[in-house]
N, C-alpha and C positions, 0 to 999 in steps of 0.2 A: 134359696132362690133370690133373696135380697142382695146376697153377695154378687151374684151374676149381674143383677141390675146395676149395682154400683160400678162394677168393672166395666159394663158396657158404656156407662156415662164417661168414664175416663178415657176409654178407647177412642171415643169420638172427640175428645178434647173438651170435656166438660169444664166450663168456666163459670159456673154459677147460673147459667142460663137454663131454661127448661129443656130437657132432653128426654126423648122417649126411651124407655127402658126395656130390654129384652124380658120376655116372660113366656110361658107356654111353649118352651122349647121341647123338641123330642127328647124323651128320657134318656136315649143313648148319648145325646150331647151332654146333658147334665151329669151322667154317670161317668163321663170320660175324664178321669182325673188328670191324665197327661195333657189333654187339651185345656182343661180348666186352669191348670198351672201356667201353660203357655200363655193363655189369654190374660191371666192376671199379670204376668211379667210383661206382657205387651202394653197393658194399661200403665204400668210403671214407667216403661221406657217413652211412651208417647207423652206422658205428663212432663217429662224432663226435656222433651224435643221442642225447641222454640220455633222450628220451621214447620212443625205438624200443624195443620189447619183442621178444625173440627168438621168431620164428615156429618152432613145434615141428616142424622137419623131422627126425624121429627115425629114419627109415629111408632107405636109398638110393632107394627107390622114391618116397618123398615128396619128397626133394630133387630128383630127376630131373624129377618132374611140375611142381615149382615153376619150374625153369629153362625147361622147355617152355612153360609158361604165360607166362612173361615174355617169351620169344621170340616167341610168337604176338602179344602186345601190341606188342612192338617193330616187328614187320613188318606190323602192321595187319591180321593174320589174326583178331584179337580186338579187342574194345572195352574201355574202362574198366569199363563196366557188366557185361560178361561176366567180366572179371577180378575185380571186386568180388564177383560171385555165386559164382565158383569159390572165392575165398578165404573167403567168409562160410560156405560150406557145409563146406569142409574145415578151416578154422581160424577158428571164431567167436571174437569178442573181439579181433580184431586189425584193427580199422577204421582206426585211425591208420596202421599199418604198410601197409595196402593203399593208402591214399591217398599216402603218401610214395613207395612203390615206383611206382605208376603215373604220378605226377607227374614223378618222375625220368626214366622211360622216355619219357614224352611230350617232355620237354626234349631228350632225346638225339636224337630223331627229327628235330628241327628243323635 
């Protein structure tokens, strides 16, 4: 579980600031090795992207909701359009980040 927490911090652009970390996720998400691999590689990519701005996941609830939305996108339970709408409603001003994240998840599914 601690690995998931650290990955969540990187995905949001952890830069030494306090960041809420995902925990208490549904077991099917934690058990989805393909998703977890995708999520870890997303963290690596975001860390190297100078344009990527931290998504303000400042509470555990926000971090969990973000991971759940990513998993829905990964498994096809959600679409890019639905993910963009969710991101825009919850984290306005992060258009670049939502495209980066959704494109990465789409590449993982291939």
